[in-house]
PALO-866425 format. One line per 10 residues: number of its first residue (from 1); their letters; for each residue x, y, z of N, C-alpha, C. Coordinates in nm, 3 decimals, decimal comma, padded with zeros to 5 digits, always signed. Layout:
N
NUM = a = X:Y:Z:X:Y:Z:X:Y:Z; ...
This chain:
284
1 = mnwtvgsllq = +00,978:-04,923:-00,588:+00,889:-04,823:-00,603:+00,886:-04,804:-00,733; +00,812:-04,769:-00,809:+00,840:-04,731:-00,942:+00,737:-04,554:-00,974; +00,865:-04,486:-00,963:+00,834:-04,347:-00,941:+00,790:-04,314:-01,102; +00,660:-04,220:-01,034:+00,604:-04,140:-01,159:+00,681:-04,029:-01,082; +00,600:-03,895:-01,208:+00,626:-03,744:-01,221:+00,542:-03,726:-01,118; +00,403:-03,786:-01,091:+00,318:-03,725:-00,983:+00,335:-03,762:-00,834; +00,399:-03,894:-00,828:+00,410:-03,931:-00,778:+00,560:-03,863:-00,660; +00,641:-03,849:-00,717:+00,808:-03,781:-00,693:+00,749:-03,662:-00,674; +00,692:-03,562:-00,728:+00,629:-03,443:-00,718:+00,583:-03,431:-00,554; +00,485:-03,505:-00,531:+00,386:-03,514:-00,418:+00,536:-03,548:-00,282
11 = wteayfkkqg = +00,585:-03,659:-00,306:+00,702:-03,693:-00,185:+00,808:-03,596:-00,110; +00,858:-03,505:-00,288:+00,912:-03,412:-00,251:+00,914:-03,284:-00,186; +00,736:-03,264:-00,245:+00,660:-03,173:-00,158:+00,672:-03,145:-00,012; +00,627:-03,292:+00,044:+00,662:-03,330:+00,154:+00,788:-03,308:+00,258; +00,857:-03,388:+00,169:+01,017:-03,359:+00,264:+01,071:-03,248:+00,286; +01,030:-03,155:+00,170:+01,072:-03,005:+00,178:+00,968:-02,927:+00,288; +00,879:-02,987:+00,310:+00,812:-02,950:+00,424:+00,868:-02,966:+00,569; +00,937:-03,129:+00,539:+00,984:-03,112:+00,661:+01,099:-03,049:+00,705; +01,155:-03,037:+00,592:+01,280:-02,953:+00,610:+01,269:-02,837:+00,603; +01,125:-02,743:+00,649:+01,095:-02,633:+00,675:+01,127:-02,533:+00,571
21 = lfkprldael = +01,128:-02,549:+00,431:+01,134:-02,482:+00,352:+01,038:-02,411:+00,304; +01,024:-02,239:+00,273:+00,921:-02,154:+00,249:+00,786:-02,245:+00,155; +00,856:-02,294:+00,048:+00,769:-02,316:-00,063:+00,824:-02,455:-00,151; +00,750:-02,541:+00,000:+00,775:-02,654:-00,116:+00,768:-02,768:-00,226; +00,664:-02,713:-00,278:+00,577:-02,748:-00,389:+00,610:-02,646:-00,502; +00,654:-02,551:-00,557:+00,751:-02,506:-00,628:+00,869:-02,520:-00,625; +00,923:-02,533:-00,515:+01,066:-02,587:-00,536:+01,100:-02,711:-00,564; +00,981:-02,810:-00,560:+01,015:-02,932:-00,578:+00,950:-02,952:-00,771; +00,892:-02,829:-00,773:+00,822:-02,830:-00,935:+00,945:-02,811:-01,046; +00,998:-02,687:-00,936:+01,132:-02,595:-01,054:+01,235:-02,671:-01,040
31 = llshslrkrr = +01,273:-02,775:-00,943:+01,392:-02,870:-00,960:+01,363:-02,914:-01,058; +01,242:-03,033:-01,073:+01,211:-03,167:-01,106:+01,208:-03,125:-01,249; +01,126:-03,048:-01,336:+01,138:-02,988:-01,440:+01,256:-02,919:-01,534; +01,330:-02,850:-01,437:+01,483:-02,857:-01,477:+01,559:-02,959:-01,478; +01,476:-03,049:-01,399:+01,629:-03,166:-01,407:+01,622:-03,268:-01,492; +01,474:-03,284:-01,580:+01,401:-03,329:-01,672:+01,404:-03,246:-01,795; +01,433:-03,150:-01,815:+01,485:-03,014:-01,893:+01,296:-03,039:-01,969; +01,224:-02,990:-01,905:+01,072:-02,966:-01,957:+01,019:-02,853:-01,854; +00,915:-02,811:-01,929:+00,824:-02,627:-01,835:+00,767:-02,762:-01,731; +00,746:-02,638:-01,639:+00,654:-02,676:-01,488:+00,506:-02,729:-01,562
41 = idlylefdrp = +00,474:-02,686:-01,639:+00,321:-02,743:-01,753:+00,342:-02,882:-01,770; +00,441:-02,894:-01,799:+00,460:-03,036:-01,909:+00,476:-03,155:-01,747; +00,539:-03,122:-01,661:+00,501:-03,225:-01,568:+00,344:-03,239:-01,528; +00,256:-03,183:-01,528:+00,144:-03,220:-01,524:+00,090:-03,223:-01,673; +00,115:-03,248:-01,779:+00,075:-03,341:-01,856:+00,187:-03,502:-01,877; +00,275:-03,491:-01,778:+00,300:-03,641:-01,823:+00,274:-03,662:-01,665; +00,217:-03,663:-01,614:+00,166:-03,684:-01,444:+00,221:-03,815:-01,423; +00,161:-03,905:-01,468:+00,185:-04,072:-01,441:+00,284:-04,148:-01,508; +00,383:-04,026:-01,625:+00,479:-04,106:-01,681:+00,579:-04,158:-01,575; +00,638:-04,320:-01,584:+00,739:-04,371:-01,475:+00,917:-04,277:-01,555
51 = lvetelsafk = +01,013:-04,235:-01,397:+01,115:-04,211:-01,456:+01,203:-04,326:-01,436; +01,349:-04,301:-01,532:+01,410:-04,457:-01,512:+01,489:-04,408:-01,420; +01,583:-04,441:-01,417:+01,668:-04,457:-01,288:+01,788:-04,367:-01,315; +01,856:-04,324:-01,478:+01,914:-04,203:-01,423:+01,850:-04,095:-01,411; +01,719:-04,089:-01,450:+01,642:-03,938:-01,415:+01,670:-03,946:-01,281; +01,608:-04,075:-01,183:+01,600:-04,004:-01,035:+01,708:-03,998:-00,942; +01,863:-04,075:-01,030:+01,965:-04,074:-00,949:+01,993:-03,882:-00,957; +01,957:-03,830:-01,092:+02,021:-03,680:-01,065:+01,939:-03,603:-01,044; +01,827:-03,653:-00,989:+01,715:-03,554:-00,910:+01,725:-03,609:-00,767; +01,779:-03,666:-00,697:+01,810:-03,744:-00,589:+01,916:-03,622:-00,518
61 = ewikrradhe = +02,008:-03,580:-00,620:+02,167:-03,525:-00,562:+02,094:-03,382:-00,551; +02,048:-03,328:-00,639:+01,905:-03,181:-00,623:+01,814:-03,168:-00,485; +01,784:-03,286:-00,481:+01,669:-03,303:-00,349:+01,771:-03,296:-00,209; +01,878:-03,314:-00,213:+01,947:-03,309:-00,073:+02,038:-03,178:-00,116; +02,094:-03,135:-00,228:+02,070:-02,974:-00,193:+01,985:-02,867:-00,175; +01,901:-02,907:-00,190:+01,776:-02,818:-00,149:+01,733:-02,835:-00,008; +01,779:-03,027:+00,014:+01,744:-02,972:+00,164:+01,816:-02,906:+00,279; +01,940:-02,878:+00,268:+02,022:-02,817:+00,290:+02,040:-02,661:+00,257; +01,929:-02,653:+00,231:+01,872:-02,517:+00,210:+01,956:-02,406:+00,094; +02,030:-02,474:+00,029:+02,095:-02,429:-00,135:+01,972:-02,345:-00,193
71 = pvqyiighqe = +02,001:-02,267:-00,198:+01,936:-02,192:-00,275:+01,897:-02,290:-00,438; +01,786:-02,275:-00,440:+01,674:-02,345:-00,584:+01,745:-02,280:-00,725; +01,787:-02,149:-00,734:+01,876:-02,075:-00,845:+02,003:-02,111:-00,862; +02,053:-02,160:-00,711:+02,193:-02,199:-00,734:+02,192:-02,324:-00,794; +02,105:-02,388:-00,765:+02,075:-02,543:-00,797:+02,098:-02,581:-00,949; +02,005:-02,489:-01,019:+01,925:-02,532:-01,129:+01,995:-02,403:-01,219; +02,080:-02,283:-01,146:+02,174:-02,192:-01,260:+02,100:-02,103:-01,353; +01,967:-02,114:-01,262:+01,883:-01,979:-01,337:+01,805:-01,912:-01,272; +01,775:-01,790:-01,308:+01,720:-01,719:-01,246:+01,648:-01,586:-01,300; +01,486:-01,615:-01,345:+01,408:-01,513:-01,445:+01,423:-01,354:-01,347
81 = fwsldfsvkp = +01,481:-01,263:-01,455:+01,427:-01,128:-01,424:+01,430:-01,085:-01,523; +01,292:-00,953:-01,542:+01,301:-00,859:-01,684:+01,232:-00,945:-01,754; +01,131:-01,088:-01,773:+01,176:-01,174:-01,853:+01,254:-01,216:-01,928; +01,387:-01,228:-01,896:+01,483:-01,258:-01,927:+01,519:-01,365:-01,845; +01,588:-01,481:-01,922:+01,680:-01,577:-01,830:+01,804:-01,537:-01,783; +01,823:-01,514:-01,723:+01,979:-01,518:-01,643:+02,041:-01,626:-01,587; +02,126:-01,665:-01,585:+02,251:-01,765:-01,526:+02,296:-01,700:-01,370; +02,271:-01,796:-01,313:+02,374:-01,740:-01,142:+02,399:-01,847:-01,083; +02,514:-01,811:-01,023:+02,599:-01,893:-00,980:+02,646:-01,888:-00,859; +02,680:-01,971:-00,720:+02,772:-01,941:-00,607:+02,841:-01,834:-00,620
91 = gvliprpete = +02,881:-01,747:-00,519:+02,952:-01,637:-00,500:+02,891:-01,477:-00,557; +02,784:-01,528:-00,666:+02,665:-01,442:-00,715:+02,545:-01,335:-00,600; +02,473:-01,267:-00,570:+02,389:-01,228:-00,557:+02,288:-01,272:-00,632; +02,176:-01,343:-00,615:+02,058:-01,373:-00,668:+01,955:-01,264:-00,654; +01,934:-01,231:-00,828:+01,848:-01,097:-00,797:+01,698:-01,162:-00,775; +01,645:-01,014:-00,760:+01,538:-01,032:-00,640:+01,436:-00,947:-00,738; +01,269:-01,000:-00,786:+01,181:-00,904:-00,820:+01,185:-00,776:-00,771; +01,131:-00,721:-00,688:+01,170:-00,565:-00,611:+01,268:-00,515:-00,700; +01,428:-00,568:-00,764:+01,454:-00,495:-00,840:+01,444:-00,426:-00,987; +01,309:-00,505:-01,029:+01,295:-00,453:-01,157:+01,235:-00,335:-01,135
101 = clieqslkil = +01,205:-00,250:-01,048:+01,130:-00,156:-00,989:+01,247:-00,057:-01,071; +01,372:-00,099:-01,038:+01,501:+00,002:-01,070:+01,468:+00,009:-01,228; +01,473:-00,082:-01,278:+01,460:-00,082:-01,414:+01,346:-00,004:-01,486; +01,180:+00,001:-01,438:+01,091:+00,057:-01,452:+01,117:+00,210:-01,414; +01,187:+00,250:-01,324:+01,250:+00,411:-01,309:+01,297:+00,423:-01,342; +01,389:+00,370:-01,424:+01,499:+00,385:-01,501:+01,441:+00,471:-01,638; +01,382:+00,409:-01,689:+01,299:+00,386:-01,822:+01,188:+00,528:-01,853; +01,114:+00,510:-01,693:+01,068:+00,669:-01,706:+01,149:+00,764:-01,686; +01,266:+00,762:-01,600:+01,338:+00,901:-01,632:+01,415:+00,933:-01,752; +01,421:+00,840:-01,782:+01,478:+00,897:-01,966:+01,363:+00,932:-02,049
111 = gdrakeniri = +01,289:+00,834:-02,074:+01,158:+00,877:-02,170:+01,244:+00,844:-02,232; +01,218:+00,996:-02,370:+01,242:+00,958:-02,531:+01,391:+00,931:-02,531; +01,450:+00,931:-02,455:+01,608:+00,960:-02,431:+01,627:+00,832:-02,428; +01,525:+00,716:-02,420:+01,596:+00,579:-02,437:+01,647:+00,501:-02,523; +01,596:+00,575:-02,647:+01,626:+00,527:-02,761:+01,740:+00,629:-02,817; +01,845:+00,750:-02,759:+01,906:+00,771:-02,817:+02,008:+00,725:-02,752; +02,155:+00,824:-02,807:+02,323:+00,766:-02,774:+02,308:+00,819:-02,579; +02,296:+00,736:-02,548:+02,267:+00,801:-02,365:+02,416:+00,668:-02,320; +02,460:+00,744:-02,177:+02,535:+00,628:-02,140:+02,494:+00,630:-01,992; +02,531:+00,461:-01,938:+02,454:+00,450:-01,807:+02,546:+00,372:-01,748
121 = ldigcgsgvi = +02,599:+00,405:-01,620:+02,707:+00,344:-01,531:+02,603:+00,234:-01,430; +02,625:+00,176:-01,426:+02,567:+00,016:-01,304:+02,644:+00,031:-01,216; +02,632:+00,056:-01,068:+02,744:+00,002:-00,986:+02,704:-00,107:-00,908; +02,801:-00,216:-00,887:+02,763:-00,298:-00,842:+02,669:-00,398:-00,939; +02,692:-00,458:-01,031:+02,619:-00,537:-01,108:+02,607:-00,669:-01,128; +02,695:-00,714:-01,011:+02,659:-00,872:-00,948:+02,624:-00,977:-01,108; +02,501:-01,027:-01,124:+02,511:-01,111:-01,241:+02,483:-01,038:-01,358; +02,451:-00,876:-01,339:+02,441:-00,822:-01,463:+02,285:-00,820:-01,517; +02,212:-00,812:-01,423:+02,055:-00,831:-01,468:+02,017:-00,635:-01,506; +02,054:-00,571:-01,391:+01,964:-00,426:-01,441:+02,079:-00,401:-01,592
131 = avalakecsr = +02,202:-00,407:-01,591:+02,275:-00,366:-01,721:+02,255:-00,412:-01,847; +02,238:-00,557:-01,814:+02,145:-00,663:-01,928:+02,015:-00,581:-02,016; +01,905:-00,571:-01,866:+01,795:-00,564:-01,885:+01,783:-00,367:-01,977; +01,841:-00,319:-01,901:+01,869:-00,195:-01,970:+01,918:-00,181:-02,079; +02,005:-00,244:-02,128:+02,088:-00,279:-02,264:+01,962:-00,298:-02,363; +01,889:-00,381:-02,323:+01,769:-00,467:-02,367:+01,686:-00,359:-02,441; +01,643:-00,251:-02,316:+01,495:-00,165:-02,376:+01,608:-00,040:-02,425; +01,700:-00,022:-02,402:+01,786:+00,117:-02,475:+01,898:+00,064:-02,561; +01,856:+00,070:-02,695:+01,894:+00,002:-02,789:+01,974:+00,094:-02,851; +02,019:+00,222:-02,794:+02,158:+00,270:-02,852:+02,281:+00,309:-02,684
141 = aeiiavdisd = +02,243:+00,249:-02,612:+02,315:+00,258:-02,517:+02,471:+00,235:-02,502; +02,531:+00,327:-02,419:+02,662:+00,291:-02,397:+02,630:+00,257:-02,251; +02,698:+00,126:-02,245:+02,678:+00,061:-02,067:+02,835:+00,065:-02,000; +02,844:+00,098:-01,862:+02,953:+00,060:-01,804:+02,898:-00,014:-01,684; +02,937:-00,142:-01,664:+02,869:-00,222:-01,534:+03,000:-00,241:-01,456; +03,056:-00,192:-01,292:+03,200:-00,226:-01,239:+03,100:-00,316:-01,123; +03,156:-00,370:-01,076:+03,180:-00,465:-00,936:+03,309:-00,518:-00,877; +03,304:-00,510:-00,781:+03,402:-00,546:-00,705:+03,454:-00,718:-00,691; +03,403:-00,770:-00,764:+03,367:-00,894:-00,763:+03,426:-00,974:-00,903; +03,529:-01,070:-00,900:+03,533:-01,106:-01,080:+03,471:-01,202:-01,102
151 = valscardna = +03,428:-01,304:-00,975:+03,356:-01,438:-00,979:+03,211:-01,368:-01,001; +03,100:-01,236:-00,978:+03,023:-01,172:-01,079:+03,023:-01,097:-01,193; +03,167:-01,023:-01,204:+03,149:-00,990:-01,336:+03,210:-01,127:-01,464; +03,257:-01,207:-01,409:+03,218:-01,335:-01,500:+03,106:-01,334:-01,580; +03,017:-01,412:-01,468:+02,908:-01,382:-01,426:+02,823:-01,298:-01,547; +02,820:-01,182:-01,570:+02,747:-01,053:-01,577:+02,769:-01,036:-01,747; +02,947:-01,135:-01,779:+02,996:-01,095:-01,894:+02,879:-01,223:-01,955; +02,896:-01,349:-01,879:+02,876:-01,453:-01,980:+02,699:-01,396:-02,003; +02,632:-01,344:-01,889:+02,467:-01,306:-01,915:+02,517:-01,226:-02,050; +02,509:-01,106:-02,010:+02,547:-01,065:-02,150:+02,537:-01,095:-02,289
161 = kklgvdsrig = +02,677:-01,169:-02,292:+02,682:-01,258:-02,375:+02,547:-01,336:-02,487; +02,526:-01,396:-02,337:+02,373:-01,494:-02,398:+02,256:-01,390:-02,414; +02,266:-01,310:-02,408:+02,090:-01,217:-02,437:+02,174:-01,164:-02,517; +02,267:-01,120:-02,611:+02,330:-01,028:-02,704:+02,320:-00,916:-02,747; +02,372:-00,842:-02,584:+02,435:-00,684:-02,543:+02,538:-00,685:-02,533; +02,649:-00,774:-02,534:+02,803:-00,788:-02,465:+02,842:-00,719:-02,517; +02,820:-00,628:-02,677:+02,906:-00,554:-02,726:+02,861:-00,412:-02,735; +02,783:-00,356:-02,604:+02,699:-00,239:-02,574:+02,725:-00,208:-02,406; +02,797:-00,305:-02,330:+02,824:-00,316:-02,227:+02,980:-00,323:-02,149; +03,051:-00,290:-02,108:+03,154:-00,254:-02,085:+03,191:-00,310:-01,938
171 = fklsdiysnv = +03,251:-00,420:-01,895:+03,252:-00,434:-01,800:+03,362:-00,431:-01,699; +03,418:-00,382:-01,607:+03,517:-00,328:-01,504:+03,529:-00,378:-01,367; +03,640:-00,434:-01,296:+03,671:-00,411:-01,140:+03,716:-00,294:-01,115; +03,593:-00,261:-01,025:+03,558:-00,112:-00,978:+03,550:-00,132:-00,836; +03,591:-00,099:-00,739:+03,547:-00,045:-00,619:+03,447:+00,101:-00,617; +03,306:+00,072:-00,633:+03,194:+00,181:-00,669:+03,295:+00,281:-00,818; +03,322:+00,398:-00,769:+03,374:+00,486:-00,891:+03,540:+00,509:-00,898; +03,581:+00,412:-00,853:+03,747:+00,394:-00,833:+03,825:+00,314:-00,944; +03,750:+00,292:-01,044:+03,821:+00,245:-01,138:+03,727:+00,278:-01,300; +03,635:+00,418:-01,290:+03,541:+00,421:-01,386:+03,594:+00,538:-01,432
181 = dpqkfdlivs = +03,648:+00,544:-01,582:+03,688:+00,683:-01,647:+03,619:+00,809:-01,636; +03,691:+00,938:-01,608:+03,573:+01,054:-01,570:+03,506:+01,096:-01,721; +03,411:+01,072:-01,707:+03,311:+01,096:-01,759:+03,170:+01,132:-01,719; +03,065:+01,149:-01,819:+02,943:+01,212:-01,789:+02,843:+01,134:-01,820; +02,768:+01,079:-01,765:+02,645:+00,976:-01,780:+02,523:+00,994:-01,744; +02,423:+01,039:-01,823:+02,302:+01,037:-01,819:+02,221:+00,979:-01,706; +02,238:+00,849:-01,658:+02,172:+00,781:-01,586:+02,330:+00,663:-01,488; +02,274:+00,690:-01,386:+02,352:+00,635:-01,266:+02,264:+00,568:-01,179; +02,306:+00,373:-01,210:+02,209:+00,263:-01,115:+02,246:+00,198:-01,057; +02,214:+00,190:-00,942:+02,307:+00,091:-00,869:+02,179:+00,032:-00,771
191 = nppylreeew = +02,180:-00,101:-00,708:+02,146:-00,181:-00,639:+02,296:-00,232:-00,545; +02,310:-00,146:-00,420:+02,396:-00,190:-00,332:+02,405:-00,237:-00,235; +02,458:-00,297:-00,138:+02,392:-00,383:-00,029:+02,353:-00,275:+00,050; +02,243:-00,311:+00,107:+02,214:-00,182:+00,237:+02,130:-00,281:+00,309; +02,180:-00,399:+00,409:+02,140:-00,455:+00,517:+02,236:-00,383:+00,622; +02,224:-00,431:+00,748:+02,230:-00,365:+00,825:+02,385:-00,503:+00,938; +02,468:-00,442:+00,970:+02,527:-00,551:+01,058:+02,474:-00,651:+01,112; +02,366:-00,603:+01,215:+02,309:-00,710:+01,310:+02,205:-00,809:+01,265; +02,206:-00,772:+01,105:+02,086:-00,814:+01,036:+02,141:-00,973:+00,992; +02,261:-00,999:+01,005:+02,321:-01,058:+00,924:+02,295:-01,207:+00,980
201 = kildreirey = +02,293:-01,203:+01,117:+02,268:-01,317:+01,206:+02,129:-01,350:+01,195; +02,014:-01,300:+01,161:+01,875:-01,320:+01,158:+01,841:-01,361:+01,026; +01,896:-01,345:+00,929:+01,874:-01,363:+00,801:+01,797:-01,537:+00,775; +01,758:-01,580:+00,680:+01,730:-01,702:+00,673:+01,852:-01,767:+00,611; +01,866:-01,883:+00,652:+01,959:-01,995:+00,639:+02,045:-01,936:+00,529; +01,958:-02,007:+00,357:+01,948:-02,004:+00,253:+02,033:-01,870:+00,226; +01,986:-01,769:+00,292:+02,058:-01,668:+00,247:+02,261:-01,668:+00,284; +02,177:-01,655:+00,437:+02,349:-01,637:+00,509:+02,415:-01,770:+00,483; +02,403:-01,855:+00,495:+02,467:-01,989:+00,430:+02,555:-01,976:+00,286; +02,446:-01,938:+00,216:+02,513:-01,944:+00,043:+02,512:-01,802:-00,047
211 = eprealiage = +02,428:-01,728:-00,009:+02,495:-01,588:-00,075:+02,632:-01,480:-00,044; +02,659:-01,465:-00,115:+02,761:-01,371:-00,076:+02,749:-01,249:+00,042; +02,837:-01,243:+00,128:+02,766:-01,150:+00,245:+02,814:-00,988:+00,191; +02,926:-00,989:+00,113:+02,964:-00,831:+00,100:+02,885:-00,828:-00,051; +02,791:-00,837:-00,085:+02,673:-00,776:-00,156:+02,533:-00,756:-00,064; +02,540:-00,807:+00,024:+02,436:-00,792:+00,130:+02,435:-00,704:+00,205; +02,582:-00,668:+00,307:+02,564:-00,593:+00,375:+02,662:-00,464:+00,401; +02,642:-00,365:+00,465:+02,675:-00,249:+00,430:+02,638:-00,126:+00,526; +02,770:-00,214:+00,673:+02,779:-00,104:+00,766:+02,652:-00,088:+00,904; +02,674:-00,041:+01,014:+02,588:-00,030:+01,105:+02,447:-00,019:+01,042
221 = rgidfhlkii = +02,432:+00,109:+00,963:+02,319:+00,151:+00,915:+02,274:+00,133:+00,817; +02,367:+00,035:+00,758:+02,280:-00,020:+00,596:+02,332:+00,069:+00,478; +02,383:+00,172:+00,492:+02,386:+00,264:+00,437:+02,553:+00,342:+00,393; +02,610:+00,237:+00,402:+02,797:+00,284:+00,413:+02,777:+00,303:+00,190; +02,722:+00,240:+00,128:+02,750:+00,224:-00,033:+02,675:+00,316:-00,076; +02,563:+00,337:-00,068:+02,474:+00,463:-00,107:+02,557:+00,559:-00,070; +02,568:+00,626:+00,053:+02,638:+00,751:+00,075:+02,751:+00,813:+00,010; +02,810:+00,667:-00,031:+02,977:+00,698:-00,120:+02,913:+00,743:-00,264; +02,842:+00,650:-00,286:+02,771:+00,631:-00,438:+02,694:+00,799:-00,422; +02,609:+00,834:-00,369:+02,561:+00,980:-00,396:+02,658:+01,077:-00,400
231 = lnaprflqer = +02,763:+01,096:-00,283:+02,852:+01,197:-00,257:+02,936:+01,242:-00,388; +02,993:+01,108:-00,452:+03,074:+01,111:-00,593:+02,999:+01,160:-00,694; +02,839:+01,135:-00,699:+02,758:+01,129:-00,853:+02,754:+01,244:-00,915; +02,782:+01,375:-00,818:+02,785:+01,484:-00,927:+02,903:+01,480:-01,027; +02,975:+01,454:-01,004:+03,112:+01,421:-01,087:+03,068:+01,338:-01,210; +03,023:+01,270:-01,204:+02,975:+01,160:-01,300:+02,853:+01,157:-01,387; +02,789:+01,243:-01,330:+02,638:+01,290:-01,389:+02,610:+01,384:-01,486; +02,538:+01,402:-01,585:+02,546:+01,488:-01,684:+02,422:+01,579:-01,625; +02,386:+01,716:-01,692:+02,344:+01,774:-01,572:+02,227:+01,756:-01,590; +02,152:+01,693:-01,679:+01,996:+01,666:-01,684:+02,026:+01,504:-01,630
241 = ggllleiapd = +02,138:+01,441:-01,590:+02,148:+01,347:-01,554:+02,021:+01,293:-01,388; +02,019:+01,143:-01,417:+01,988:+01,097:-01,282:+02,020:+00,989:-01,208; +02,023:+01,020:-01,079:+02,070:+00,898:-00,986:+01,979:+00,780:-00,917; +01,999:+00,648:-00,945:+01,896:+00,579:-00,888:+01,896:+00,466:-00,794; +01,886:+00,456:-00,657:+01,966:+00,358:-00,635:+01,839:+00,285:-00,514; +01,841:+00,144:-00,530:+01,771:+00,059:-00,446:+01,808:+00,064:-00,291; +01,672:+00,044:-00,213:+01,750:+00,110:-00,035:+01,624:-00,037:+00,019; +01,637:+00,031:+00,139:+01,537:-00,064:+00,204:+01,479:+00,027:+00,224; +01,361:+00,004:+00,332:+01,271:+00,089:+00,346:+01,283:+00,195:+00,466; +01,293:+00,146:+00,576:+01,379:+00,264:+00,650:+01,473:+00,354:+00,627
251 = qadilsdhak = +01,563:+00,353:+00,502:+01,648:+00,438:+00,490:+01,648:+00,564:+00,397; +01,500:+00,537:+00,372:+01,432:+00,673:+00,259:+01,458:+00,819:+00,349; +01,444:+00,828:+00,438:+01,473:+00,959:+00,500:+01,600:+00,991:+00,534; +01,659:+00,927:+00,608:+01,822:+00,989:+00,613:+01,871:+01,018:+00,461; +01,837:+00,940:+00,343:+01,911:+00,912:+00,209:+01,892:+01,016:+00,180; +01,757:+01,072:+00,213:+01,678:+01,191:+00,109:+01,721:+01,291:+00,212; +01,725:+01,334:+00,317:+01,808:+01,431:+00,426:+01,980:+01,457:+00,372; +02,037:+01,329:+00,335:+02,113:+01,357:+00,318:+02,198:+01,409:+00,204; +02,104:+01,343:+00,055:+02,100:+01,402:-00,060:+02,069:+01,600:-00,044; +01,949:+01,611:+00,001:+01,917:+01,770:+00,020:+02,061:+01,838:+00,087
261 = nmnvfstidv = +02,105:+01,813:+00,210:+02,218:+01,864:+00,223:+02,295:+01,899:+00,132; +02,366:+01,844:+00,054:+02,445:+01,846:-00,067:+02,417:+01,971:-00,154; +02,277:+01,996:-00,124:+02,178:+02,109:-00,211:+02,346:+02,130:-00,401; +02,290:+02,029:-00,429:+02,363:+01,985:-00,625:+02,232:+01,913:-00,651; +02,091:+01,831:-00,601:+01,997:+01,759:-00,681:+01,908:+01,880:-00,670; +01,819:+01,886:-00,789:+01,698:+01,971:-00,819:+01,625:+01,885:-00,781; +01,563:+01,763:-00,780:+01,465:+01,683:-00,692:+01,493:+01,574:-00,657; +01,417:+01,506:-00,537:+01,512:+01,426:-00,510:+01,318:+01,330:-00,400; +01,327:+01,187:-00,480:+01,208:+01,139:-00,517:+01,184:+00,973:-00,458; +01,113:+00,972:-00,348:+01,136:+00,812:-00,347:+00,998:+00,715:-00,392
271 = ikdysdrdri = +01,054:+00,602:-00,480:+00,919:+00,528:-00,526:+00,931:+00,401:-00,464; +00,797:+00,401:-00,475:+00,736:+00,246:-00,345:+00,759:+00,127:-00,424; +00,791:-00,005:-00,384:+00,763:-00,109:-00,494:+00,635:-00,210:-00,494; +00,613:-00,333:-00,555:+00,545:-00,398:-00,572:+00,404:-00,425:-00,361; +00,512:-00,443:-00,277:+00,438:-00,431:-00,226:+00,394:-00,294:-00,077; +00,405:-00,210:-00,175:+00,385:-00,059:-00,162:+00,489:-00,033:-00,025; +00,655:-00,065:-00,027:+00,746:-00,067:+00,100:+00,845:+00,087:-00,015; +00,863:+00,141:+00,037:+00,975:+00,226:+00,006:+01,085:+00,136:-00,058; +01,102:+00,157:-00,216:+01,252:+00,066:-00,242:+01,334:+00,156:-00,330; +01,296:+00,250:-00,405:+01,383:+00,330:-00,498:+01,403:+00,461:-00,430
281 = iimr = +01,533:+00,501:-00,458:+01,529:+00,698:-00,415:+01,595:+00,727:-00,572; +01,541:+00,807:-00,595:+01,570:+00,881:-00,711:+01,623:+01,063:-00,712; +01,774:+01,078:-00,730:+01,787:+01,241:-00,758:+01,798:+01,266:-00,877; +01,780:+01,384:-00,910:+01,811:+01,465:-01,016:+01,851:+01,592:-01,047
């Protein structure tokens, strides 16, 4: 059979449907466009173009990996976040769109100070999307990004360098604050693990079998890391500083109550994400 771009897209979509993939057409388009080094729209401009054997061979390997439920982001090695192109790889959590809310709220809190000499701490930086996005938006900020994973830190460093902000981000291997020098930050941000232990076994296969468990699970209530971050935050925050954490929607009340009981934060707010679910808790 002489495969064209169009016929291969249609066959791949049908095959992915049989494998129970949630977005078979999108997956097919993303994989084929990256395999051919084209934009997705170019696939439709070249719909009738025949593919040569070397192109088919490379794409077949990607089809096999996706059919085994390996995430598209790991196969193509990329994920867009905050309109920036980030590299991702196995062993590093794939960035989610809802985490962009963390960037939006950070910039709102900073206001005009976003262009000043400020210090920001990113706890559990993963692929570096939060630290890099904030470095792009805060042109004079000094950012410390920490993670307990060497693989994640390597990925984050590569992204910072690729996107031209590596000179303003210091990456450290650290279990939350354990290796953070005693200094005061204007902002502490984190997207920590927030799933409960019992949720692990019911996660989608492509998450459970491929993404790092330690970046997702946080004890019986899913708030182990949040509590540690909140408890020690006053030692590292400026008087006008803010702490922003991504949360699961059902964690807002318990974390708000915990923060109130500390009697150190002047305001505690919960912000909803793009799906109108509680997603960000802010303490100032």
